[in-house]
C-alpha positions in Angstrom: -5.2 32.1 10.6 -4.4 35.5 9.1 -1.0 34.4 8.0 -2.3 31.8 5.5 -2.2 32.7 1.8 -5.9 32.3 1.3 -7.5 32.0 -2.1 -11.2 32.1 -3.0 -12.6 28.6 -2.7 -10.1 27.3 -0.2 -11.7 25.3 2.6 -11.2 25.7 6.4 -12.6 23.1 8.8 -13.7 24.0 12.3 -15.2 21.9 15.0 -18.4 22.7 16.9 -16.4 23.0 20.1 -14.3 26.1 19.3 -14.1 29.3 21.2 -16.2 32.2 19.7 -13.1 34.3 19.2 -11.8 31.6 16.8 -15.2 31.4 15.0 -15.4 35.2 14.7 -11.9 35.3 13.1 -12.9 32.6 10.6 -16.0 34.5 9.7 -14.1 37.6 8.9 -11.5 35.6 6.8 -14.4 34.0 5.0 -15.9 37.5 4.2 -12.6 39.0 3.0 -11.2 36.1 0.9 -14.3 34.1 -0.1 -13.1 30.8 1.4 -15.4 27.9 2.2 -15.9 27.1 5.9 -17.6 24.0 7.4 -18.0 22.7 10.9 -17.3 19.2 12.1 -19.8 17.9 14.8 -17.0 16.9 17.2 -19.3 17.2 20.2 -20.9 13.9 19.2 -17.7 12.1 20.2 -17.7 13.3 23.8 -19.0 10.0 25.2 -18.5 7.7 22.3 -17.4 7.7 18.7 -14.0 8.3 17.1 -12.9 12.0 16.9 -10.1 11.2 14.4 -12.6 9.5 12.0 -15.1 12.3 12.5 -12.5 15.0 11.6 -11.1 13.0 8.7 -14.6 12.4 7.2 -15.1 16.2 7.0 -11.9 17.0 5.1 -12.4 18.1 1.5 -10.2 18.1 -1.6 -9.6 21.9 -1.1 -9.1 21.8 2.7 -6.1 24.0 3.6 -6.5 24.4 7.3 -8.1 22.5 10.2 -8.5 24.7 13.3 -9.3 22.8 16.6 -8.4 22.7 20.3 -6.3 20.1 22.0 -8.6 20.2 25.1 -12.1 21.4 24.2 -12.8 24.5 26.2 -16.5 23.7 26.8 -16.7 20.0 27.4 -13.1 19.2 28.6 -12.6 16.5 26.0 -8.9 15.8 25.3 -8.4 15.1 21.6 -5.9 12.4 20.4 -4.0 15.1 18.7 -1.1 13.1 17.2 -3.7 10.8 15.5 -5.8 13.8 14.3 -2.7 15.5 12.8 -1.6 12.3 11.1 -5.0 11.9 9.5 -4.9 15.5 8.2 -1.3 15.3 6.9 -2.0 12.1 5.0 -5.2 13.4 3.4 -5.1 13.3 -0.3 -6.2 16.7 -1.6 -5.1 19.8 -3.6 -3.0 21.2 -0.7 -1.2 19.9 2.3 -3.7 20.2 5.2 -2.2 22.3 8.0 -3.4 21.9 11.6 -3.8 24.9 13.9 -4.3 24.1 17.5 -5.8 26.3 20.1 -3.8 25.3 23.2 -5.3 27.7 25.7 -6.6 24.8 27.8 -3.7 22.3 27.3 -0.4 24.1 27.8 0.4 24.0 31.5 -1.8 20.9 31.9 -0.7 18.1 29.6 2.9 16.8 29.3 3.7 18.0 25.8 6.2 17.0 23.2 5.3 19.1 20.2 7.8 17.5 17.9 6.0 14.2 18.4 2.5 15.7 18.0 3.5 17.2 14.7 0.9 20.0 14.8 1.7 22.7 12.4 0.7 25.6 14.6 0.2 25.4 18.4 -0.8 28.6 20.1 -1.3 29.2 23.8 -1.9 31.9 26.4 0.2 32.4 29.4 -2.4 33.5 31.9 -4.5 30.4 32.1 -3.0 27.1 33.3 0.5 28.6 33.6 -1.0 31.3 35.9 1.2 33.8 34.4 0.6 37.5 33.4 -2.2 38.4 31.1 -1.2 39.7 27.6 1.5 37.2 26.7 1.5 33.7 25.2 3.4 31.7 22.7 3.2 30.2 19.2 5.0 27.0 18.1 5.3 26.7 14.3 6.5 23.3 12.9 9.6 24.0 10.7 8.0 22.3 7.8 5.0 24.6 7.9 6.9 27.8 8.4 6.8 28.8 4.7 3.0 28.5 4.8 2.6 31.0 7.6 3.5 34.5 6.6 3.8 37.3 9.2 0.6 39.2 9.6 2.4 42.3 10.8 5.8 43.6 9.7 8.3 45.3 12.0 12.0 45.8 12.4 12.5 42.9 14.7 11.1 40.4 12.2 13.1 41.3 9.1 16.6 41.0 7.9 18.3 44.1 6.5 21.3 45.0 4.3 24.2 47.3 5.2 22.0 50.4 4.7 19.2 49.1 6.9 16.9 48.3 4.0 14.7 45.2 4.6 15.7 42.2 2.6 13.4 39.5 3.9 12.1 37.7 6.9 14.2 36.3 9.7 14.7 32.5 9.3 13.1 31.5 12.6 10.2 32.5 14.9 11.6 36.0 15.1 9.9 36.7 11.8 6.6 36.9 13.7 7.8 39.6 16.1 7.0 43.2 15.3 8.5 45.9 17.4 8.5 46.7 21.1 7.5 43.8 23.3 6.4 43.7 26.9 9.6 42.1 28.3 8.4 42.3 32.0 5.4 40.1 30.9 7.8 37.6 29.3 9.8 37.5 32.6 6.7 37.0 34.5 5.7 34.1 32.4 9.1 32.5 32.7 9.0 32.8 36.5 5.5 31.3 36.5 6.6 28.3 34.5 9.6 27.9 36.7 7.4 27.9 39.8 5.3 25.1 38.4 8.4 23.0 37.6 9.4 23.2 41.2 6.1 21.5 42.1 7.0 18.3 40.1 7.4 17.0 36.6 4.8 17.7 33.9 3.6 14.1 34.2 3.3 14.4 38.0 1.3 17.6 37.8 -0.9 16.2 35.1 -1.7 13.0 37.1 -2.5 15.2 40.2 -4.8 17.3 38.1 -6.5 14.2 36.8 -6.9 12.8 40.3 -8.5 15.9 41.6 -10.8 16.3 38.6 -11.9 12.7 39.1 -12.6 13.4 42.7 -14.8 16.4 41.9 -16.5 14.5 39.0 -17.4 11.5 41.3 -19.0 13.8 43.8 -20.9 15.7 41.2 -22.4 12.6 39.5 -23.5 11.4 43.0 -25.3 14.6 43.7 -29.1 14.5 43.0 -30.1 17.1 40.4 -26.6 17.4 38.9 -25.3 15.7 35.7 -21.9 15.9 34.2 -21.4 16.2 30.4 -18.9 13.4 30.4 -20.2 10.0 31.4 -16.6 9.0 32.2 -14.1 10.8 34.5 -12.5 13.8 32.9 -9.2 13.5 31.1 -7.8 16.8 32.3 -8.8 19.6 34.6 -12.1 20.9 33.1 -15.3 19.5 34.7 -18.5 20.6 33.0 -21.9 19.9 34.6 -25.5 20.9 34.6 -27.8 21.6 37.5 -31.4 20.8 37.2 -33.9 23.5 38.0 -31.3 26.1 38.4 -30.4 29.2 36.4 -26.7 28.5 35.6 -25.8 32.3 35.5 -27.5 32.9 38.8 -25.9 29.9 40.4 -22.4 30.9 39.2 -23.0 34.4 40.7 -24.1 33.0 44.0 -21.1 30.7 44.1 -18.8 33.6 43.5 -20.2 35.2 46.6 -19.0 32.1 48.4 -15.5 32.6 46.9 -16.1 29.6 44.6 -15.1 30.6 41.1 -16.7 28.7 38.2 -18.1 29.9 35.0 -21.0 29.4 32.6 -20.7 27.9 29.1 -23.4 28.7 26.6 -23.0 25.8 24.2 -23.6 23.3 25.6 -25.5 25.1 28.4 -23.5 24.1 31.5 -21.2 25.3 34.3 -17.5 24.6 34.1 -15.1 24.1 37.0 -11.3 24.2 36.5 -9.3 21.9 38.7 -5.5 22.5 38.8 -2.9 20.3 40.5 -2.8 22.6 43.5 -6.6 22.6 44.0 -7.5 21.2 47.4 -9.9 18.3 48.0 -11.5 20.6 50.6 -12.3 23.2 47.9 -14.0 20.5 45.9 -15.9 19.4 49.0 -17.0 22.9 49.6 -18.3 23.4 46.1 -20.3 20.2 46.3 -21.8 21.2 49.7 -22.8 24.7 48.6 -24.5 23.3 45.4 -26.3 20.7 47.6 -27.5 23.4 49.9 -28.8 25.5 47.0 -30.6 22.5 45.5 -32.3 21.9 48.9 -33.2 25.5 49.1 -30.9 26.2 52.0 -28.2 28.9 52.3 -25.1 29.0 54.4 
């Protein structure tokens, strides 16, 4: 977002399901450059409605960037990204509308072909669904959008030089976004983590297994008295968000952690989120359900 050539009055569109780190960055860009920011109520499409139409209806003549997630971090909804991107790219306005995707919850889960999705910027972390080291991730920039994304930081690795070592411009590819010293051991760790996942099956096989397990957990949750899932249909990926009646979600998460059951709270909407990977065991889902049932009944292990 910092790499865009912002001008006062430009419009940036967010959804109401973005991570607070994204929102905070947008707020600071708005303060510095005087851009207009609006929020699309994408959460209304979780159990009905058309997310493509919802986003398209909130584009403005001066929209320059749409920032959204491929898989929404709070509800687990998977957006039809190719259709969303197409709607943004065909929007008739003052500028081409670029699409920036927060892929923290999608890379390592979904089978991806970025050249088909046509998203302009697709950024991911390596420590989530890839289970790699913290502090390293990746950014895909669509070649047609590269001229619209200027490097935020300048360093010797990102520039071309003449015979005297004087900078002459940016490197023609993704190296332009590199600065100086990189943590190469972390890159090696991420490559090894990705290779390990590939040994477990194809991306499609792993995704189908993740879906199967998340459906398994969702079915048990919706059958549990006192528990309601945010989605009225089985989840599309590995995030399963639910609410527990009569329970403090933070306290319940803390008590589950003592049972070595790691879930987390989400503030908006107020819920608990479980993450189910392809290597999650059915027995682990069963144990989560049983402990929640015991706590609802006032019993402890």
